[in-house]
N, C-alpha and C positions, 0 to 999 in steps of 0.2 A: 165339092167335099164330100168325103163319106160321113159314116153313123158306125156307132162304137154301141155293143152291147155287152157288157159282162154281169155274170151273177156268179156271188159267194155265199157257200150257204156254211151253217152250221151241221149240218144232216141232209143225206142224198138230200135229194130238192126235185120234182118235176118242174120244168123252164118254160112250158110250151106256152102257160101264159103270156108271160113277156115276150117268147119267141112269136107267138102271134102278132103282135102288134107291133114289134121291128120286123117283119116281114113287108107289112104291107108299106112301112116304107121303103123298099125297094122296089119302084116305080107303078108304086098307085099313089099315097098319100106326100110320097115326094119323091124327087126324081135318081134317086140313086139306081137306077136301072142298070151299070154295067158289072154287074157281079155281086155274090154273096158268099158267104164260106160261116160254117159254124165247127167250135172244137171244143169235146166235149171231156172233160177227165174220166177216164174208167180207171182206178188203180192208180198204178206210175203211169201207165199208157193211155193214150188219148185217140179219139175217135174223130176225124176230120172229114167234114163235108163241103167240098167249095164246086161254084158253078159258077159260069162267064154269062151266065142270063139274068133277067131279073129276079129277084127272089120273090113279089109279086104273082110273079104266073107262072114258080118253078114248083112244079111236078112232086121235086126231089121233096121241097119245102114240106108241101102239103104231105107228103106221108109221111114228115117225121114229124109232125103236129098229132098225128092220129099213133104216133108210137110212143107208149110211154118208158122213157130214159129220165132216170136221176140221178144228178152228179152233186159232187160240193163245188165246185167249180167251170164256169163254164164262160167261152166266149165268141162274140159272133159281130157282123161286118155287113153294112150294106155299102158297094160302093161306088161315085161319083168320081171316073177316070178325069184326074186334069196330067197325072204324067203316067207314061207307058199305054197298051194299047189296051182292048178289052180282048184277054184272053185269060183261059185259067191260070199263069202263069203269076199272073198280076195280081190274084183277089187271093186277099185276103179271111181269113188269119192264118200269118205264115208260122211254122214251126222247126227247130231242130234240139237235136239231143244233146245237150252237154254234163258233164259229169253225173250219168247217168239218170238225169233228170228232162222229163217233153218240155222245153221253154214253146210259150205261144204269144204271137205280139198282132196285133192288128193298130193301126195308127189312124187318124184324120187329122188333117190340114196339109204343109208344106214345108218342107226346109230347106229352103236352098245351098247350104254348104251339103247336102246329099243330091243336090238336082242331077237330072240324067244328062243334063251340058257340058256339067263338069269334065273336065278327061284324064283328072285322074282320083284313085279310088280315095277317099276321105279317111280319117284313121282316128279312133278316139284311146285316151289313155296313152299307153307306151305300145302301143301298137306297134309295129312296125313292118314291112314289105316280107320282111324274112318268118313271122310269123302270125301273118293270117292265115286261119283256119276256116271262116266261113266268112260266103261268096255269097252274094242274089245268085238267083237264079231265074228274076224278072227284072224288069225297066222302073220300077218305084221307087221313089227315094224312100219310102216307109221300109221296104224291105232292107235296102242298104240300111239305115239308119239299125235295124234288129241286127242284122249280124255285126255292124261297129263298134253295139255294145256288146255281143258277145265275145266278139274277138278280146274287147278292154277288159271284160271279167276272166275272160282265160289268162291273159297274160299280166294282170294283178294276182294272180290267187292260182296257187298251187290246186286247190280242190273248192270244193264249196264254202264260202264265209258262214260266219255268222251271218243271221238275219238282221241285227241291227249294223254292222258292217255293211251288207247288202246294199241297206237302204240309205246308208250316207252313202256309199259309193254309187248308187245308181243318180243319186241327188245331183252329185257333181257332175257325169256326164252329161246329166240334162243340161246344168248352166254351162258345159263345154260345149253343149248342138246350139245351145241359143246365141253364146258370144258373141258380139261382133253383128249379130243379121237379130237382134228381140223384136224390131220393127217389121218385118216382115219373114219372120217365120212363124208358125201355125204347128204346134207340137203338144199333141193328144193321142195318150198311148193305154192302153191296159196291157199285159205284160206276166203271163200264167208261168208260175215258174214251180210245178206242181201239182199236184192234186188240191194241195190245200189254200194254196198262198197265191196274191195275183198282186200285181203294183198299180197304181193308175198315177194319172202324171196329165198336167193341162198348163199349157200355155196359150190361150185362146189368141180369137183375133178375127179378121173379117178378109175374105182374097178384095184386091183392090178391085172397085165399083159395086163390089156385092155389099149389102145389107142385112147376109146371114152371115149371124156373127156361131162359131165354132168354137164349143169351150165341153166342160165335163161336167154331166150331174150325178148326185148318188142319193140315195134313198136305204135306208137299212129298216127292214120290217121285221118283229121283236111282237111277246105277247104282250096288252090282247090286241093278236089281231082284228082286221079288221075287214069291210068289201074297199074291191078298187077295179076303178073302170078303166078300159081302155080308154086312148086319145088317138087312133087311129082306126077303129072299126067297134062296131057294137057287142061287147064282149065286156063282162066284169063276172066275179066269183066274190064269195064268201068266204074269205084264208082260214078262219073260224072254224069252219070245214073240213080243211085238211089239215092241220096244224096241231104242234102241242105245245104244250109251254115251253119247253128247252130249245125248239126251233127260233131261227133266225139268220136271214138272208138280205143283202147287201147289193143292188142292184144298181151297174155304175152306166152310164147311155149319156151319148150325145146331147140328147135333150128329155125330159120326163117322158117317159113312157104313159103314165097313168094319170087319174085327178085327184090321185094322193094327197095330201098336207104332209110338206118337213122333207119334201125334193132340194136338197142344197147344190149351190154351183161352184165347184174347184174354186179357191182363188188363182190369181197368175203364178205361175211356179211350184203348186201344191203336188207333192208325192207323199200319196196315199198308201198303206198298205193292207189288206183285206185278208184275213185268216180267216178258214172257219167263220163268214158272214160277221165277224167284227173286225172295225177299225183300228186302226194304229195309223196316227199321225206324224209322230212323236218317235224318231229310233230309241230312245230310255223307254218305250212303252213296250220293245218289242221282243226281250230279253225271255218275258211270262212266253210267249209266244215255243221258241228254243224250250224253256225244261219241260214243256208241255208233251216235248218228244216226238210227235207224229209228223212233223217234219224232214226226222230223219231217217225217213224210209227210202233212202238215196245210196246204190252201191259202190259211190267212190269211199265211203267214210265209214268207219265204222259205231256202232254204237258203243258208247261211253258211260258210265254213272259214277259220277263223282261229288261225295256229300254237302251236299249246301252250295254244287256251285253249277253252272252253265254245263251241260252237255256235248257243247262242240267247244274245244276252247278256245282261244283265240289262237292264232300262230302269229308269230314276231312280228309280219308283213300288217296282222289286221289291226296291229294292239299300236303300232305306229299307226295308222289310219286315226284308229279313234283316238289317238294321243293330237294328233294335227288336227281334229275335228273338233276338239273340247277346246284346243287352243283358240280356233277362229270363232268360236260362241262369247 
């Protein structure tokens, strides 16, 4: 299996401390030596670095550890190949553009419905063979799932939905992916959708014959800040020396990276949204993010100002989705 790292921040943040410990898991302290990748949002665009060699031995990874780079949102991955050859085309994170937004995805686990052994393209939601826009380049179930999610979103909505609707729709797609294969599916992912926002989902488990548990954990750092020590190497930092009271950082990993208290494991089937370092577990909490307006930095819609109302009015299909979801609760 693979391992995931995500960081979502209230202010532009240097991610090298966490990335340093994470890279050690790519062939040194753990077996994930079949490639590594890093995606860093910079404004509306992304910088992506990919290699099919071990992160722990990578000169490129070492160069990045020496290069000061700050971001609101980043995703990294170290790979242990279980589907698809060891090749650059199969290295996470994967990225695609949709609705003027750069979407980034990395995954840990196995998704039988999207296995390379299947002879047909697996579709989600309202997707049909006639309206598939996104197709995988490589051979992994991970990239196939990512493309299927984007295709389902594009078939469901004319443009970017409001965040509460997106939260609920992604949860439904996750349920569809798991349905009927909940015993042998392991589905943990981080999905970046723009410079400030990420979604993370966990359906944990162990492969047959393995005692290794594959899930997701998260930790939110905010004032008062303290010292943290990496688990995978002798390196520590006193965050109080490098932060302000307004800073906040949420870290999402397969396994805790540091000795800090406060790491929490995702519940089975839990979908969390992280926006500028803040955690949102319920779609009803999400409209406050939309009201702040920063997520509307996309070219597919116009900014709108409606007194006392959400800035991105719901379309009729989005309203129907909200109504259907309310009736299910």
